[in-house]
C-alpha positions as CSV (number, residue, x, y, z in Angstrom):
1,P,-17.3,-37.1,20.5
2,L,-16.1,-34.6,22.5
3,P,-18.5,-31.9,24.4
4,V,-18.4,-28.7,22.5
5,G,-16.8,-25.8,24.6
6,P,-15.1,-22.4,23.7
7,F,-11.9,-23.2,25.7
8,L,-11.1,-26.4,24.1
9,P,-7.4,-26.9,22.9
10,P,-7.1,-26.2,18.8
11,D,-5.7,-29.8,18.5
12,V,-8.5,-31.5,20.2
13,A,-10.6,-33.2,17.6
14,L,-14.4,-32.9,18.5
15,Y,-15.8,-35.7,16.4
16,P,-13.8,-38.7,14.8
17,T,-11.8,-37.8,11.6
18,I,-10.8,-39.5,8.6
19,L,-7.9,-37.8,6.8
20,F,-6.1,-38.8,3.3
21,T,-4.3,-37.1,1.0
22,N,-3.0,-37.9,-2.6
23,V,-0.1,-35.4,-2.3
24,P,3.4,-37.0,-2.7
25,S,5.1,-34.6,-0.3
26,W,5.2,-31.3,1.0
27,Q,8.1,-30.5,-1.8
28,A,5.7,-31.6,-4.1
29,L,2.7,-29.4,-3.0
30,A,5.6,-26.0,-2.1
31,Q,7.0,-26.6,-6.0
32,W,3.5,-26.6,-7.4
33,Y,2.2,-23.8,-5.5
34,A,5.3,-21.6,-6.3
35,G,4.8,-22.7,-10.0
36,V,1.0,-20.8,-9.4
37,I,2.2,-17.8,-7.7
38,T,5.4,-17.4,-10.0
39,K,3.4,-14.5,-12.5
40,V,2.7,-12.8,-9.8
41,A,5.9,-12.7,-8.4
42,A,7.7,-12.0,-11.8
43,S,6.4,-8.8,-11.9
44,S,7.9,-7.8,-8.8
45,A,11.7,-7.6,-9.8
46,A,13.9,-5.9,-6.9
47,H,14.4,-2.4,-7.8
48,A,16.3,-1.6,-4.4
49,A,19.3,-2.4,-2.1
50,S,18.5,-3.6,0.7
51,P,17.6,-1.3,3.4
52,A,19.8,-0.4,6.1
53,D,16.9,-0.8,8.6
54,E,15.0,-3.5,7.3
55,L,12.3,-3.8,9.9
56,S,11.4,0.0,9.7
57,A,11.0,-0.5,6.1
58,V,9.0,-3.5,6.6
59,E,6.9,-1.2,8.9
60,K,6.6,1.6,6.3
61,I,4.9,-1.0,3.5
62,Y,3.0,-2.7,5.8
63,E,1.3,0.5,6.7
64,D,0.7,1.4,3.3
65,L,-0.9,-1.8,2.6
66,R,-3.2,-1.6,5.7
67,K,-4.3,2.4,4.5
68,H,-5.2,0.9,0.7
69,I,-6.5,-2.4,1.3
70,Q,-9.5,-3.7,3.6
71,D,-9.2,-7.5,4.3
72,T,-12.1,-10.0,3.6
73,S,-11.8,-12.4,6.4
74,M,-12.1,-15.3,4.1
75,D,-10.4,-18.5,4.3
76,L,-7.9,-19.3,1.8
77,V,-9.7,-22.5,0.3
78,S,-13.1,-20.0,-0.1
79,G,-11.6,-18.3,-3.1
80,P,-9.3,-18.9,-6.1
81,V,-6.1,-21.0,-5.6
82,A,-3.8,-18.3,-7.0
83,P,-3.7,-14.8,-5.7
84,R,-4.3,-11.9,-7.9
85,A,-1.6,-9.2,-9.4
86,P,-1.0,-6.7,-7.2
87,A,-2.4,-3.8,-9.6
88,D,-5.9,-5.9,-9.6
89,I,-5.8,-5.9,-5.6
90,L,-5.2,-2.3,-5.2
91,K,-7.9,-1.4,-7.4
92,A,-10.4,-3.8,-6.0
93,G,-8.8,-2.4,-2.4
94,T,-10.0,-5.6,-0.8
95,A,-8.6,-8.8,-0.5
96,D,-8.3,-12.4,1.4
97,S,-4.8,-13.1,3.0
98,K,-3.6,-14.5,0.2
99,D,-3.7,-12.0,-2.0
100,E,-2.5,-9.5,1.0
101,A,0.7,-11.6,1.0
102,A,1.4,-11.2,-2.4
103,F,0.9,-7.7,-2.6
104,L,3.1,-7.5,0.4
105,I,6.1,-9.4,-0.8
106,S,5.9,-7.9,-4.6
107,K,6.2,-4.6,-2.4
108,L,8.7,-5.6,-0.3
109,T,10.7,-7.2,-3.0
110,E,10.6,-4.1,-5.1
111,A,12.8,-2.3,-1.6
112,G,15.2,-5.2,-2.0
113,I,13.4,-7.1,0.9
114,P,13.4,-10.9,-0.2
115,A,10.1,-12.5,1.4
116,K,8.0,-15.8,0.6
117,L,4.3,-16.5,1.3
118,A,3.6,-19.3,3.9
119,L,0.8,-21.7,4.9
120,I,-0.8,-21.7,8.1
121,S,-3.7,-23.4,9.2
122,A,-4.4,-20.5,12.0
123,A,-6.6,-21.9,15.3
124,P,-8.9,-22.4,16.5
125,H,-8.5,-25.4,13.6
126,P,-6.6,-28.1,14.0
127,D,-2.6,-27.4,12.9
128,A,-1.8,-29.3,9.8
129,A,-0.5,-32.8,10.1
130,A,3.2,-33.5,9.3
131,T,2.2,-36.8,7.8
132,L,-0.5,-35.4,5.6
133,P,0.6,-32.9,2.7
134,G,-2.1,-31.1,1.0
135,L,-3.5,-27.6,0.3
136,E,-6.7,-28.0,2.1
137,A,-4.5,-28.3,5.5
138,F,-4.5,-24.6,5.2
139,N,-7.2,-21.6,5.9
140,H,-4.3,-18.6,6.2
141,A,-1.5,-17.1,4.4
142,L,1.5,-15.2,6.3
143,V,4.5,-13.6,4.9
144,Y,8.2,-14.8,5.8
145,V,11.2,-12.6,5.9
146,P,14.3,-15.0,6.2
147,G,17.4,-13.5,8.1
148,P,19.5,-14.1,11.2
149,T,16.3,-13.1,12.8
150,S,13.3,-14.3,10.8
151,L,10.4,-12.2,10.4
152,W,6.9,-13.9,10.0
153,I,4.2,-11.3,9.0
154,D,0.1,-11.8,9.0
155,P,-1.0,-9.2,6.3
156,A,-4.4,-9.7,7.7
157,A,-3.7,-8.3,11.2
158,E,-5.1,-4.8,11.4
159,Y,-4.2,-4.3,15.0
160,T,-0.7,-6.3,15.5
161,S,2.5,-5.1,14.9
162,V,4.5,-6.2,12.4
163,A,7.1,-7.8,14.2
164,R,4.9,-9.8,15.9
165,L,2.0,-12.6,15.0
166,P,-1.5,-12.6,16.2
167,L,-2.1,-15.7,19.2
168,A,-3.8,-18.0,16.4
169,D,-0.7,-17.8,14.2
170,Q,1.7,-18.5,17.0
171,D,2.7,-22.1,17.9
172,R,1.8,-23.1,14.1
173,S,3.0,-25.5,11.6
174,A,3.9,-23.6,8.0
175,L,4.8,-24.3,4.5
176,I,7.1,-22.0,3.1
177,I,6.6,-21.6,-1.1
178,D,10.0,-22.4,-2.3
179,P,11.0,-25.1,-4.7
180,Q,13.5,-25.9,-1.8
181,T,10.9,-26.7,0.6
182,T,10.7,-30.0,2.1
183,Q,9.0,-30.0,5.0
184,L,6.9,-28.0,7.5
185,V,8.5,-25.6,10.1
186,H,7.3,-24.4,13.3
187,I,6.4,-20.9,14.0
188,P,7.5,-20.3,17.8
189,A,5.2,-19.3,20.5
190,S,5.5,-15.7,21.8
191,T,7.1,-16.0,25.5
192,E,6.4,-14.1,28.7
193,K,9.2,-11.5,27.7
194,D,7.3,-10.4,24.6
195,N,3.9,-9.9,26.5
196,R,5.4,-7.8,29.1
197,E,3.6,-4.6,30.6
198,T,5.4,-2.1,33.0
199,A,4.0,0.9,34.8
200,E,5.7,3.8,36.5
201,T,3.1,6.0,38.9
202,E,4.5,8.9,40.4
203,I,2.4,11.2,43.1
204,R,3.4,14.6,44.2
205,L,2.3,15.5,47.9
206,G,2.7,19.0,49.3
207,D,1.2,21.3,51.8
208,G,-1.5,23.6,50.8
209,V,-1.2,22.2,47.1
210,P,-3.3,19.6,45.3
211,T,-2.0,16.4,45.1
212,K,-0.4,15.7,41.7
213,A,-0.4,11.9,40.1
214,S,1.0,10.7,36.6
215,R,1.2,7.1,35.3
216,V,3.4,6.0,32.3
217,S,2.8,2.6,31.0
218,E,4.6,0.4,28.4
219,T,3.4,-2.6,26.8
220,L,5.4,-5.1,24.2
């Protein structure tokens, strides 16, 4: 076994591990789980045309979720497989990631924005193995909004912008829950351009007057 430490990469196994599965393929799993959540999604028929500013609409819906639902921080496999209905989630006021994802998808669908549930194994847990399909490979649920620029949303990330994922969700393999899914897809990691901070400092000097300084910073 390797020495246990806080900075080991998530793909390093600490102990010898034997993995096996009786699931024939990722498509079989995606089709089965799509059927599990169909009842929840069926009540969320689109009620509006796609908004002109989709990102702004998504941000508004996401902020509304955060105001009314508190994340329980439970792993995906710690509760029932099927997410609860949106009305039940709202009434309870608490939810795990799959419930939050289902709730957000229902509201996006009502706003005319297509979205799908996606499963990942968030760091520091090992990433899902591409050759071992199975629900146990995942511990967290995201929302995937397809489009020219795909949008990945972590409904449980209270302090992260809707347009970006927490570090633990980046550079991961994801299973999009759709009957047409045949394999895992890769969620890219953010780049240095996505993690830039710029600062501008202005200092005013003058005879007989106090020195004034001002600073404006912008973080992406």
